[in-house]
C-alpha positions, 0 to 999 in steps of 0.5 A: 799102724797104717795098713794102706798100700803104697802105690807107685805110678811111673811115667805120669809126668815129665822131668827136665833140666831147666838149662843144659849147663844147670843143675836145676831139675824140674818136673811133674810127678803127677798130673790131674784128670788124665786117664791112665792106661789099663792097670789090670782091669781098670783105669784111673785119674787123679782129682785136682784136689787130691793133694790138698794138705798132703805136702804139709803132712808128708816127709817127701824125698826126691829119689832116682827110680824110687831107690833110696839105697842110691841116696837122695836128690832132695827132701821136703819134710812136712812142708819144710823145703830142705832141698826139694820144692813141691807145689800143686797147680792146675796141671798137677804136682810139681817138683824142683830141686838142684841136683846134688854134687854127688855120684847120683846127682851127676848120674841123673843130670847125665841121663837127662842130658842124654834123654835117657830119663824124661819121665817122673813118678810118685809113691803114695797111699790113698785116703779116698777114692771113687769107683764107677763103671763106664760101659765095660770099663771100671774107672777109679778117681783118686780124690784124696792122697793120704801120704806122699813118700817120694817123687822120682825121675824114672827110666821106665815110661810105663804107667805101672802100679804096685799093689792097689787097694781094690776094696772100692772096686770089689764093693762096686762089683759086689753091688753090681752082682746084687743088682743083677740078682735082684733084677733076675729074681724080679724077672722070675716073679713077673714070669711066674705071675704071668704064667699063673695068670695065663693058667687061671685064664685057661682054667676059667675058659 
């Protein structure tokens, strides 16, 4: 059983109709090397190689606001582009589809036309990431996506998250605490050594 947490990032990419009268929709669900807003004690970015091999091993749906209950806008099944085209370029994860002639498809096109939707999002799990500390800021670089679940035009432009797997951050903080303890113990040893040396010198004098 896959115990990886599904994460969602909203507003990280753009979406638009290619032409005012067209049903063709395109956008970026994820962008590379751009730092997020604060995600609750850390920020993150996506490495350009994070999506290597992901499309071929994922069953991906295009949804509206990640809500499968409304229906689907497109699908790419393990690289088979049934009604959703996915690609990766220098900017990020790109998607394209023709909005279906359904209530959901028409709703999306109307919202895009009126400017009520202009951002994109994606749902995913992480296979590998890297944590570092830069001054007072903890930074996460997602180096490999495990599985991609959906790409979604979204109403909310906020960069948000579901539960994030913070084991890497916890490990980094534990390592920092251990280093601080070692430094403290070393400083205490040095101070004790100096005290004993001064005491001995005072006795001998």
